[in-house]
N, C-alpha and C positions, 0 to 999 in steps of 0.2 A: 623370570616366571611370568607367564601370560595367563591371566584369569578371566579377563574381559572378552566376551564372545563376539568381538568385532575385529575383522581381519581382512587383509588383502591377499589374494592368491595370484602369484606370478607364474605364468606358464613358460618355462625356459625352452620347451620345444618350439613354441611360437616365436620366442626371441631368436632362436637359431634359424627358423624359417625366414624371418625378416632380414636377419644379417646376411644370409646366403642370397636372398632375393635382391637386396640392394646392391650387393657385390656383383651379382650377375647382370643386373640392369645397367649398372654404371661401368662395369669392367675396370673398377678401381679398388684400391685398398680402403679399409674402413677406419676412420678416426671416430670412434664411438663417443658421443657426448653424454656424460653421466653427471654433470653438474646438477645442483639443487636436488640432491638425493636421487639422482637418476630420474629426474622429472617426477618425483614422488614414488617411484617404483622400488627404491631401496638400493643405494649405490654399492653397498658391499656385496650383496647377493648377485646383482647384475654384473659387477666387475669381476667377481670370482669366475663367473661363467664365461665372460668375455676373454679372460685368461686362457680358458680351455679352447676357445675358438681361435686363438692366436691372432687377436685383434692387433692391427698395426700400431694404433695409439689409442689411449683413453684420454678424453678431454674433460678438464674440470675448470672451475671458475677461479679458484684460489689455492694458495699453498696449504691452507687449512684442510681443504678437501683432498688435496694430493696426499698429504701426510696421513689422513684418515685411511686412505686406501693402502698406502705403504705399510702402515702399522697393522693392517689386517692381512698382510701377506700378498697383496696384489703385485705381480711382477711385470705386467705389461708396461711399455713406455707410457709416460704420463705427460701431457701438455697442459700447462695453465693458460687458458685463453684470456684471463683478466689481468689486471694490474698486480704486480708484486712489489711490495715495499722493500727496498734494499737495505740490508745491514750485512756486516761480515758474518754474523751468526746465521742469518737467513741463507746466504750464499753457500756456507759450509753444509747446511742441511740439504739444500737443493742439489749440490754436487754429490754429496754422499749417497743420496737416495735416487740419483739419476733422474731428476725431474727437469723437463724442458720448459723454459720460460718464453713468454711473448715479449718482444721488444716493441714498445709502443711509440717511442719518440727518440729523437737524437739526444735530448736532455737526459732521458732515462738511461740510454746507452752510455753517455759520458759519465753519469754517476756510477754506473756499473764498473767502468774501467778504473775508477779511483780506489777500488778495493783490491785486496791481495788475491789474485786468482791463480797464483803459482801452484798451489796445492788443491785448488777448487775449480777444475775445468767446468765451464758453463756451456750448455747447448741452447740455442735460441731459434725461434721462428719469428719472422718479421710480419707484422700486420700492416696491410695497406688499406687506407681509408679511401674507398672509391665512391663514396656517396652516403654512407651511413652517418657520417659525422659523429662518430663515437671515438673509440680508441684507434690509433694507427697513424701511419705516415700519409701525407698528401704530397709531399715534396720529394721527387725522385733523387734530387741532388743530396738530400740527407741520407737516403738509403745507400747511395754510392759512397758517401763518407763513412758510413758504418762498415761497409764491405772492406774499405781500405784500412780502417783503424782496427778491425778485428783480426787482421792478418798477423799482427804483432802481439796478440793477446792469447790467453788460453781459452779462446772462445770459438765455438763451432756454429756457424750460420747454417743450420740444417734445413730450414724450411721457410716458405713465404706463403701468405694467404690473405684473403679478403673475405668480407661478409656482405651478403645482399639484403637490402631493406624490404624488397617486395617480391620475393621469389614465388609467391603464390598468385601473382598477377601476370597477365599477358599484355602488359602495357609498354614493353620495350625497355623499361628502366634496368632490368637485370642484364639484358644484353649490353646496354651501354656501360654498366659497371664492369661487366666481364671484359669488354674490349679495352677499357681503361687499364684494368689489371694486366691483361695480356700484353699490351703495349709496354707497360712498365717492366714486366718480367723479361720480355724480349730485349729491351734496351739495356737492362742490367747485365745480361749475358753472363750470368753467374750460375755455377753448377749446384743448384739446390737439390738435396735428396728428396725433399717433399714439397709439392705444390698442391694446395687445396683451396677450393672455393665453395663447393656446393653444400648448402645446408639441405634440410629434408626435402622441401618442395623443388629446389633447384636440381636435385638428382633427376627428376622427371621432366622439368621444364627447360633445362639448359643444355645446349650442345657445347660441351667443354672439351676442347682439343689440346689443352695445355697441362691440366692437372693429372696427378696420379693417385689422388686420394679424395674421399668425400667425408663430410662431417654430419652424419645423420644424428639427430636428437629425437624429436617426436616420431619420425618415421621408424626408427629402430623399435619403438614401443608400440607401433601399429597404427599410427595416425598420419593422414596426409590429406591435403585439399584435392589431390589428384586421385582419380580412380585407379586403384592398384590392387595387388594381391597381398597387401600387408594385413597382418592379423593383430588386433589389440591383445596385448599379452597379460593384462591385469584385470581381475574382477574383484568386486568389493562386496563383502558379506557381513551380516550380523544375525542376531536372532531375537525373537520375541521373548522378553523376560517376564512379561505379565500380560494377561488378557482380561478385559473387563467390559461390562455392558455400559454403554453410553446412552442415556435416555434422551428422548426428543427435547430440544431446547437447552440441553446442557452445553457448556462451552469447553474448549480445549486449550490448554497451555497459556503462556503469558499473553496478556493483552486481549484474551478472549476473542481471537480473530476468527475462530471457527465455531459455529453453532450447529448442533445436530438437527437435521430436518426430520429425523425419524429415529427410533430406537436402533442401535447398531452395536456391533462388536468392534472394539479397538485393541490394538496391540502396542505395547511400549517397547521401543527398540533402543539399546544403549549405544547410540552414535549421535553426535551433534556438531555444532559449528566449531567447537574446539578441535574436532578431528579434521576440519577443513571442509566439511560439507557446507556449501553456500547457504546462508540463511534466507537468501532469495528464493530457495526452493520450497519454503514454507507455503502450504496450500497450493503448490505449483509443480509437483513432481510425483511420479508414481514408482514405487519399488515393486518387486514381484515376489510372490510366494507360490511355488509350484506353477510358474508361468501365468499366474493370475495377477493382474495389476492391482496394487493397493495404494491409494493416494495418501500422501502425507497430509495430515490434518492439524491445523493449529501452527503456531510458531515453533520452529526448530529451537530446541534448548541447547545449552552448552554441551551437555553430555548425552542427551536423549531426544527422541522424537516419537511422535504418535502417528499411527497409521490406521486407516479403516480396513478391516479384514472381513473375509466371508464368514457367515454365521457358522458354517461347518468346517472352518479352518482347522486342520489337524497338524500341519507342519509348523515348526518354529523358525525354519531357515529363511532369512530375508536376503534377497539379492538386491543390493543398492545400485550396482553397476554391473551389467552382464550383457546378455544377447539382446534384450528388449530395450530397457532404458540404460543409458551409459554416460560416460564422462562428457562426451560430445553433446549429448542432450542437455546435461546440466549446464554446460557453457552457453548454449543457445538460449536456454530459459532464463539465465541470469545476465544475459547481454555481456558476456566476456569471452575469453578464448580458452581452448582446451588446455593450453600450457598452464594457465593460472589455476584452473581447477585441479590439475594433477599435482602441481608443485606445492599447493596449499595442503595436501594430505599430510597430516601431522605424523611425526616420527613415533608418537605413542601408539599408533595403530600397528598391531602385530602383522608382519609380512611373512608369508609362507611361499617358498620357492619350490616348484615341482618340476621334475624331469621324468618323463615317461610315467607320469602320474604318481611318482614317489617323492616324498618330501626330502630334499637334500640340504636345504639351508633355511634357517629362520632368523629373522631380525626384527 
């Protein structure tokens, strides 16, 4: 039951546009990244639609996220990009639900082979660390050892990939990483079904002649540092629950950080920092009502905020992120990145998924 009038609207037509556009630009298959609740967009609703689009793979961060999708009926192949703690029970679950794991090191692989895989075949993608210095292999001899050892196990080495640390920059570092990865893949001379390198910005900034798949995350949802035809798929709404007159010299909210310079009308809106709205937007951001900008006044509260509204305001619908002010604006004003603003959107916010303007999923 959803009673609180604060919600996110996700446009699945825009998602399909981005999916098709990225596939056309890259001429590669899509490994859609839906970790962290699909970057705040709602991983169940997004993944259900990706099933319909016949996505080559859906990528998550953990087994917990993978099983959340499987338990909701998602049938697309799922790749866990992060670390998976190994137990026999975990491997049985992974095998039964056809979830693909990332092999991050020789030690992790050796631990894997100590378990009984006779009735639990495992599919793996190898992560190569080409400069991120996070998970993955730096030593090609260790990858060669895994290829040899997996031949006698119930293990399929299906894919290999790397991750770029500065795909939004034209400083040559991404090309250096890519060339390192390409040299490794060529030297391995192994028939991988999937080779993937490009995250969102790399799709536009990298000439990739070795991969057959891309891994869009933020770009899938409509954002990129590169000028493109991507469309943001999510808008953020709430409504005014009370209007009142604020008299000159009265203050607003905790800490009395806003003092009225004149008599004015204000609206109270049921959304706050517990929903993921950055508190740094206090006295620093404008929402819109019927395309009229309305500044947030006073400190944003846990569950509510106050805005200055026109004297003749008749509408109660408040657009927090839409065509005028949006999530990218929030990120710039709070000195952070769009990723953080989106992924901080709390699961308690009602998410409505529309296709051809009809509601087809809610979560």
